[in-house]
N, C-alpha and C positions, 0 to 999 in steps of 0.2 A: 053549372053551364060556364059561367065566368072562370071558374077555376080550371076547367078543361081547356078553354081557350087560351087562358094565361100559361099553363103548362105547355102547351104546344108551341107557344112563341118563346117561353123561357123554361127549358127542361130543367127538372131537379138537379141539385148538385149533390156532392158527397154529404154536406150538411145544409139542412134547410130549417129556417126559423121564421115564423111570422114576425114582420117589422115591429108590430105593436108589442109583442112579448119580448122581443130584444130590448126595447126601449124600457120595458118594465125591469128586465134583468139588470140593465145598466143602472137604473135608478136604485134598485135594492143594493147592488154592490157599492155604488157611491154612498148611500146612507149608512150601510153596515161598516164600511171602512172610515166614515167620518172625514174623508180626504187626507187622512194621515197614517193609515194602516192598510194592509192587504186585506181583502175579503174575497170570497169565492163560494162556489156551490156546483151542484150538479145539474146538468140539463137532461131532463127525462123526456121520453117520447118512444118512437117506433123505429126500428130498422128494417127497411123493406129493400130487397135486392141490392144491399150494399150501401143504400141511401138512407141517411139518418134524418128524421123528422122531429124537431123539438117542439113539445106541446106543454112543458111544465118545467119548473125551476124549484129546486130545494137548496137553501142556503146551508154552507158548511156549519155555521154556528146554530142552526135550528137542529142539526143532527148531533153535533158536538158542541155544547155551549162554551167550551174552553178553546175552541179552534182559532180564534182571531187574537193573536198575541203580538201584532205588530206585523210579523210574518204569519203564515199559516201553519199551525201545528195540529194536525188532524189525528184524532184517535181512530184508527181502522177498526177497533172493535165495535165501534158504534155503527158500523155499516148496515147492521140488521135493520135499523130504522129505515135506510133507503131501500133495502131489498124488500122489506114488508110493504112499503108504500108502492113499490113497482109491482109486486105481486097483486096487491089489492085492486090497483088501477089498470093493470094490463100493460105496464110501460117497461121501458128498459132505460138504463143510463146510456145516453147516446154520446155525451161528452162532458167535460168538466170545464169550469171557467174560473180564473182568478185574476186579480188585479196586481199591478205593480205601480210603484211611485213613478218611475221614468222607464220608458222603453218597454218592449215585449219580448226580450231575449229570454231564452231558456237556460237556466243556470244548470250546473252539473248536479245540484241537489234535485232539481226537477226531473232531469234526465234519469237519475238513479232511483227515483221514488214516484213513479206515476201514480195518480190517484186510483186508477183502475189498471192494474198490471195485466192488461189482456191486449193481444195485437189488434191493431185497428182502432183502439181507442183514440179519441181526439181530445187534446188539451188546448184551451184557448187562454191567452194572456193578454188582458186589457190594460193598456197604459194609464198613466196619471190618474190612478185610483178610480177610473171610470168617470172622470169629470167630462161631461158633454157626451154627445152622440158620436160613436165610432163605428164605422162599417167596415165589412171585410176588405182587408188590404191595409188597415189601420191598426190591427192588433195582431198578435201572434196566433197561428193555427198550426199545431203539431200533432203528428200521428205517431203513436207508439207502435214499433215494429218489433219489440221483444228485446230483452237482455240489454238495456241501455241504449238502445238504438232508436232513433227518431227520424221522422221525415218532416222537413219544414215545408209547409204549403202556404206560409204567410204571403208571399209575393203573388200567389195565384189570386188572392182577393175573392172578388164575386164568382170567378171561376170554380172555387172550391166551396165557398159558403154563400148561399142565396138568402136574402132577407125578402121573404114572401110579402107582398102587398094584400094578397087574398089568401084567407086561410080557412 
């Protein structure tokens, strides 16, 4: 009942994540990067009518133990681990997230090598190695449009990504 009332007052966005889960994700990113290196992972959940709902997180280094090398060097041949988990739990990869030391710009390397090279995939970039709580508008939000093309949704903040209080 509370969720229905909440959704009427604040309709879902392109990307939706429980606030408590987002805090856990940021904590994991911070701990795995130890404040000195990039870390990241896949946001798992459901895509319903174009809206993405995050329900789980799997870190890059849980999939590929050698992924965190200061920068992220992820072995795509290890993706079966992610696909098997999604299949077992009835989930999809709804986005990916990784940290930067400063800023949340998207480099040419990011643009040329999306983690999931599928149109509509969302990539999030959290600054300062995820030190502290960051909310939409304080990190990068990019949508893959195909062949090196991206749409930057970062300035939309909460109009693009909603941190749900009730899940």
